[in-house]
FIKOLZA-1660 file (N, C-alpha, C; in steps of 0.1 Angstrom, whole numbers, plus 5000, padded with zeros to 4 digits):
% residues 130
   i   px   py   pz ch aa at
   1 7900 0728 9340  A  X  N
   1 7889 0733 9348  A  X CA
   1 7890 0728 9363  A  X  C
   2 7893 0716 9363  A  X  N
   2 7894 0710 9377  A  X CA
   2 7904 0717 9386  A  X  C
   3 7915 0720 9379  A  X  N
   3 7925 0728 9387  A  X CA
   3 7921 0741 9392  A  X  C
   4 7912 0749 9385  A  X  N
   4 7906 0761 9389  A  X CA
   4 7897 0760 9401  A  X  C
   5 7890 0748 9400  A  X  N
   5 7880 0745 9412  A  X CA
   5 7889 0742 9423  A  X  C
   6 7899 0735 9423  A  X  N
   6 7907 0732 9434  A  X CA
   6 7914 0744 9440  A  X  C
   7 7918 0752 9431  A  X  N
   7 7925 0764 9435  A  X CA
   7 7915 0774 9442  A  X  C
   8 7903 0775 9437  A  X  N
   8 7893 0785 9443  A  X CA
   8 7887 0779 9458  A  X  C
   9 7884 0765 9457  A  X  N
   9 7876 0760 9468  A  X CA
   9 7884 0752 9478  A  X  C
  10 7896 0750 9475  A  X  N
  10 7903 0743 9485  A  X CA
  10 7909 0752 9496  A  X  C
  11 7906 0749 9509  A  X  N
  11 7910 0758 9521  A  X CA
  11 7903 0772 9518  A  X  C
  12 7890 0772 9515  A  X  N
  12 7883 0783 9513  A  X CA
  12 7881 0792 9526  A  X  C
  13 7881 0786 9538  A  X  N
  13 7881 0794 9551  A  X CA
  13 7892 0802 9552  A  X  C
  14 7903 0797 9549  A  X  N
  14 7917 0805 9551  A  X CA
  14 7917 0817 9540  A  X  C
  15 7912 0813 9529  A  X  N
  15 7912 0825 9519  A  X CA
  15 7902 0835 9522  A  X  C
  16 7891 0831 9527  A  X  N
  16 7880 0842 9532  A  X CA
  16 7887 0850 9543  A  X  C
  17 7892 0843 9553  A  X  N
  17 7899 0850 9563  A  X CA
  17 7909 0860 9559  A  X  C
  18 7918 0856 9550  A  X  N
  18 7929 0864 9545  A  X CA
  18 7923 0876 9538  A  X  C
  19 7912 0875 9531  A  X  N
  19 7905 0885 9522  A  X CA
  19 7900 0895 9533  A  X  C
  20 7893 0891 9543  A  X  N
  20 7887 0899 9553  A  X CA
  20 7900 0908 9561  A  X  C
  21 7909 0901 9563  A  X  N
  21 7921 0908 9571  A  X CA
  21 7927 0918 9561  A  X  C
  22 7929 0916 9549  A  X  N
  22 7935 0924 9539  A  X CA
  22 7925 0937 9538  A  X  C
  23 7913 0934 9537  A  X  N
  23 7903 0945 9536  A  X CA
  23 7903 0953 9547  A  X  C
  24 7904 0949 9560  A  X  N
  24 7904 0955 9573  A  X CA
  24 7917 0964 9572  A  X  C
  25 7928 0959 9568  A  X  N
  25 7942 0965 9569  A  X CA
  25 7940 0978 9560  A  X  C
  26 7933 0974 9547  A  X  N
  26 7931 0986 9537  A  X CA
  26 7923 0998 9542  A  X  C
  27 7913 0994 9550  A  X  N
  27 7905 1005 9556  A  X CA
  27 7912 1013 9566  A  X  C
  28 7921 1006 9574  A  X  N
  28 7928 1013 9584  A  X CA
  28 7937 1022 9578  A  X  C
  29 7946 1018 9568  A  X  N
  29 7954 1027 9560  A  X CA
  29 7947 1039 9554  A  X  C
  30 7936 1036 9547  A  X  N
  30 7930 1048 9539  A  X CA
  30 7920 1055 9546  A  X  C
  31 7915 1051 9557  A  X  N
  31 7906 1058 9565  A  X CA
  31 7911 1064 9578  A  X  C
  32 7923 1059 9582  A  X  N
  32 7928 1064 9594  A  X CA
  32 7933 1078 9599  A  X  C
  33 7933 1085 9587  A  X  N
  33 7940 1098 9590  A  X CA
  33 7926 1108 9593  A  X  C
  34 7928 1114 9603  A  X  N
  34 7917 1125 9606  A  X CA
  34 7923 1137 9609  A  X  C
  35 7916 1148 9604  A  X  N
  35 7921 1162 9604  A  X CA
  35 7913 1168 9614  A  X  C
  36 7919 1178 9623  A  X  N
  36 7912 1185 9632  A  X CA
  36 7905 1196 9626  A  X  C
  37 7892 1199 9631  A  X  N
  37 7883 1209 9626  A  X CA
  37 7876 1215 9637  A  X  C
  38 7874 1229 9636  A  X  N
  38 7866 1235 9647  A  X CA
  38 7854 1242 9639  A  X  C
  39 7842 1241 9646  A  X  N
  39 7830 1247 9641  A  X CA
  39 7823 1253 9653  A  X  C
  40 7816 1264 9650  A  X  N
  40 7808 1271 9661  A  X CA
  40 7793 1269 9658  A  X  C
  41 7785 1266 9667  A  X  N
  41 7770 1264 9666  A  X CA
  41 7764 1272 9677  A  X  C
  42 7751 1274 9675  A  X  N
  42 7741 1280 9685  A  X CA
  42 7738 1268 9694  A  X  C
  43 7736 1269 9706  A  X  N
  43 7731 1259 9716  A  X CA
  43 7718 1259 9716  A  X  C
  44 7711 1246 9712  A  X  N
  44 7698 1244 9712  A  X CA
  44 7693 1239 9725  A  X  C
  45 7680 1240 9729  A  X  N
  45 7674 1233 9739  A  X CA
  45 7665 1221 9734  A  X  C
  46 7667 1208 9738  A  X  N
  46 7661 1197 9734  A  X CA
  46 7650 1192 9744  A  X  C
  47 7639 1187 9739  A  X  N
  47 7628 1183 9748  A  X CA
  47 7622 1192 9757  A  X  C
  48 7619 1204 9752  A  X  N
  48 7613 1214 9759  A  X CA
  48 7598 1211 9761  A  X  C
  49 7594 1216 9773  A  X  N
  49 7579 1213 9777  A  X CA
  49 7572 1226 9776  A  X  C
  50 7558 1225 9772  A  X  N
  50 7550 1236 9771  A  X CA
  50 7549 1242 9784  A  X  C
  51 7547 1257 9783  A  X  N
  51 7544 1264 9795  A  X CA
  51 7558 1269 9803  A  X  C
  52 7569 1266 9796  A  X  N
  52 7582 1270 9804  A  X CA
  52 7590 1278 9794  A  X  C
  53 7599 1287 9798  A  X  N
  53 7608 1293 9790  A  X CA
  53 7622 1289 9795  A  X  C
  54 7631 1289 9785  A  X  N
  54 7645 1284 9786  A  X CA
  54 7654 1295 9784  A  X  C
  55 7662 1299 9794  A  X  N
  55 7672 1310 9792  A  X CA
  55 7686 1304 9793  A  X  C
  56 7695 1305 9783  A  X  N
  56 7708 1300 9785  A  X CA
  56 7719 1309 9787  A  X  C
  57 7729 1307 9797  A  X  N
  57 7739 1316 9801  A  X CA
  57 7747 1320 9788  A  X  C
  58 7750 1310 9779  A  X  N
  58 7758 1313 9766  A  X CA
  58 7748 1307 9754  A  X  C
  59 7750 1314 9744  A  X  N
  59 7742 1312 9732  A  X CA
  59 7749 1301 9722  A  X  C
  60 7762 1303 9723  A  X  N
  60 7770 1296 9713  A  X CA
  60 7780 1286 9719  A  X  C
  61 7783 1277 9711  A  X  N
  61 7794 1267 9715  A  X CA
  61 7804 1265 9704  A  X  C
  62 7816 1261 9708  A  X  N
  62 7826 1257 9698  A  X CA
  62 7827 1242 9700  A  X  C
  63 7828 1236 9689  A  X  N
  63 7829 1220 9687  A  X CA
  63 7843 1217 9681  A  X  C
  64 7852 1211 9687  A  X  N
  64 7866 1205 9680  A  X CA
  64 7862 1192 9675  A  X  C
  65 7864 1189 9663  A  X  N
  65 7861 1177 9657  A  X CA
  65 7874 1171 9650  A  X  C
  66 7875 1158 9650  A  X  N
  66 7883 1150 9642  A  X CA
  66 7876 1145 9631  A  X  C
  67 7880 1149 9617  A  X  N
  67 7872 1146 9605  A  X CA
  67 7879 1137 9596  A  X  C
  68 7874 1127 9590  A  X  N
  68 7879 1120 9579  A  X CA
  68 7877 1128 9567  A  X  C
  69 7886 1134 9562  A  X  N
  69 7886 1146 9552  A  X CA
  69 7881 1141 9539  A  X  C
  70 7885 1130 9536  A  X  N
  70 7883 1124 9523  A  X CA
  70 7867 1121 9521  A  X  C
  71 7861 1118 9532  A  X  N
  71 7846 1111 9531  A  X CA
  71 7836 1121 9537  A  X  C
  72 7841 1132 9542  A  X  N
  72 7831 1142 9549  A  X CA
  72 7831 1156 9542  A  X  C
  73 7821 1158 9534  A  X  N
  73 7821 1171 9527  A  X CA
  73 7814 1181 9538  A  X  C
  74 7818 1194 9534  A  X  N
  74 7814 1205 9545  A  X CA
  74 7799 1205 9546  A  X  C
  75 7791 1200 9535  A  X  N
  75 7777 1202 9535  A  X CA
  75 7773 1192 9548  A  X  C
  76 7779 1180 9549  A  X  N
  76 7775 1171 9560  A  X CA
  76 7778 1177 9574  A  X  C
  77 7788 1185 9575  A  X  N
  77 7791 1191 9588  A  X CA
  77 7782 1201 9592  A  X  C
  78 7774 1209 9582  A  X  N
  78 7765 1218 9585  A  X CA
  78 7752 1214 9594  A  X  C
  79 7750 1200 9593  A  X  N
  79 7740 1194 9601  A  X CA
  79 7744 1191 9614  A  X  C
  80 7758 1193 9619  A  X  N
  80 7761 1190 9633  A  X CA
  80 7756 1201 9641  A  X  C
  81 7751 1197 9652  A  X  N
  81 7747 1209 9662  A  X CA
  81 7749 1206 9677  A  X  C
  82 7748 1214 9684  A  X  N
  82 7749 1211 9698  A  X CA
  82 7736 1216 9707  A  X  C
  83 7734 1210 9718  A  X  N
  83 7723 1214 9727  A  X CA
  83 7724 1208 9739  A  X  C
  84 7713 1212 9748  A  X  N
  84 7713 1206 9762  A  X CA
  84 7698 1199 9762  A  X  C
  85 7698 1188 9769  A  X  N
  85 7684 1181 9772  A  X CA
  85 7678 1185 9785  A  X  C
  86 7667 1190 9784  A  X  N
  86 7659 1195 9795  A  X CA
  86 7646 1186 9799  A  X  C
  87 7647 1175 9794  A  X  N
  87 7636 1165 9796  A  X CA
  87 7632 1163 9811  A  X  C
  88 7620 1165 9814  A  X  N
  88 7616 1163 9828  A  X CA
  88 7621 1173 9839  A  X  C
  89 7627 1183 9833  A  X  N
  89 7630 1194 9844  A  X CA
  89 7620 1205 9845  A  X  C
  90 7618 1208 9857  A  X  N
  90 7609 1219 9862  A  X CA
  90 7615 1232 9864  A  X  C
  91 7608 1241 9869  A  X  N
  91 7613 1256 9872  A  X CA
  91 7625 1254 9881  A  X  C
  92 7635 1262 9877  A  X  N
  92 7648 1263 9885  A  X CA
  92 7659 1266 9876  A  X  C
  93 7671 1264 9882  A  X  N
  93 7684 1267 9876  A  X CA
  93 7692 1255 9876  A  X  C
  94 7697 1251 9864  A  X  N
  94 7704 1238 9863  A  X CA
  94 7717 1241 9854  A  X  C
  95 7728 1232 9858  A  X  N
  95 7740 1233 9849  A  X CA
  95 7740 1220 9842  A  X  C
  96 7738 1222 9828  A  X  N
  96 7737 1209 9821  A  X CA
  96 7749 1206 9811  A  X  C
  97 7751 1193 9807  A  X  N
  97 7762 1192 9798  A  X CA
  97 7759 1194 9783  A  X  C
  98 7766 1201 9777  A  X  N
  98 7762 1204 9762  A  X CA
  98 7768 1192 9754  A  X  C
  99 7759 1187 9746  A  X  N
  99 7761 1174 9738  A  X CA
  99 7759 1178 9723  A  X  C
 100 7768 1170 9715  A  X  N
 100 7768 1171 9701  A  X CA
 100 7758 1162 9695  A  X  C
 101 7750 1168 9686  A  X  N
 101 7740 1160 9678  A  X CA
 101 7742 1159 9662  A  X  C
 102 7737 1150 9656  A  X  N
 102 7737 1147 9643  A  X CA
 102 7752 1145 9637  A  X  C
 103 7759 1138 9645  A  X  N
 103 7772 1134 9639  A  X CA
 103 7774 1123 9630  A  X  C
 104 7780 1123 9620  A  X  N
 104 7781 1111 9609  A  X CA
 104 7789 1100 9617  A  X  C
 105 7784 1090 9621  A  X  N
 105 7792 1079 9629  A  X CA
 105 7803 1075 9620  A  X  C
 106 7814 1072 9628  A  X  N
 106 7827 1067 9623  A  X CA
 106 7835 1076 9614  A  X  C
 107 7828 1087 9609  A  X  N
 107 7835 1097 9600  A  X CA
 107 7840 1108 9608  A  X  C
 108 7832 1112 9619  A  X  N
 108 7835 1124 9627  A  X CA
 108 7835 1120 9641  A  X  C
 109 7846 1124 9649  A  X  N
 109 7845 1122 9664  A  X CA
 109 7847 1136 9670  A  X  C
 110 7841 1138 9683  A  X  N
 110 7841 1150 9690  A  X CA
 110 7855 1148 9698  A  X  C
 111 7863 1159 9697  A  X  N
 111 7874 1160 9705  A  X CA
 111 7871 1169 9718  A  X  C
 112 7865 1179 9716  A  X  N
 112 7860 1188 9727  A  X CA
 112 7848 1198 9724  A  X  C
 113 7842 1200 9734  A  X  N
 113 7830 1211 9733  A  X CA
 113 7832 1221 9742  A  X  C
 114 7833 1233 9738  A  X  N
 114 7835 1245 9747  A  X CA
 114 7823 1254 9746  A  X  C
 115 7817 1257 9756  A  X  N
 115 7819 1252 9769  A  X CA
 115 7813 1237 9771  A  X  C
 116 7818 1230 9781  A  X  N
 116 7813 1217 9783  A  X CA
 116 7800 1216 9790  A  X  C
 117 7798 1226 9798  A  X  N
 117 7785 1227 9806  A  X CA
 117 7779 1241 9805  A  X  C
 118 7767 1243 9805  A  X  N
 118 7762 1257 9805  A  X CA
 118 7750 1256 9814  A  X  C
 119 7748 1269 9821  A  X  N
 119 7737 1272 9830  A  X CA
 119 7724 1275 9823  A  X  C
 120 7713 1267 9827  A  X  N
 120 7700 1270 9821  A  X CA
 120 7691 1273 9831  A  X  C
 121 7684 1285 9828  A  X  N
 121 7673 1289 9839  A  X CA
 121 7659 1286 9832  A  X  C
 122 7653 1279 9839  A  X  N
 122 7639 1275 9834  A  X CA
 122 7628 1282 9843  A  X  C
 123 7621 1289 9835  A  X  N
 123 7609 1297 9843  A  X CA
 123 7596 1294 9836  A  X  C
 124 7585 1296 9844  A  X  N
 124 7572 1294 9839  A  X CA
 124 7569 1305 9829  A  X  C
 125 7563 1301 9817  A  X  N
 125 7561 1312 9807  A  X CA
 125 7549 1320 9811  A  X  C
 126 7548 1332 9810  A  X  N
 126 7537 1341 9812  A  X CA
 126 7523 1337 9806  A  X  C
 127 7512 1336 9815  A  X  N
 127 7500 1332 9810  A  X CA
 127 7495 1343 9798  A  X  C
 128 7490 1339 9787  A  X  N
 128 7485 1347 9777  A  X CA
 128 7496 1355 9768  A  X  C
 129 7508 1355 9774  A  X  N
 129 7520 1360 9766  A  X CA
 129 7519 1372 9756  A  X  C
 130 7529 1378 9753  A  X  N
 130 7527 1390 9744  A  X CA
 130 7533 1386 9731  A  X  C
% end
């Protein structure tokens, strides 16, 4: 029994470090392969203010992703979206960067969004509306 205790607890710092290094290497080998994937989504407008209408030059965007195929089912990618942030913007015409939203961290990375920028026209909404 004494031999087992000595074997397990002697130089425990080195053993713990080697265990962590081995686990890290295992993750790099098993999780390192990412496959390219392309999805198309409607461009959303985030942080809208009441009393304004937002008109986009383009309605859809294509996102090129790198996905860890083993760990990302298609259902998870259905939640990925794109949009522009109009927070604090008043009436006028703007060119805004299209951003990806709801990406599973570490499992999916954005390679490219097309178009990268989109023209947004902000106008006052008609009073009473139809």
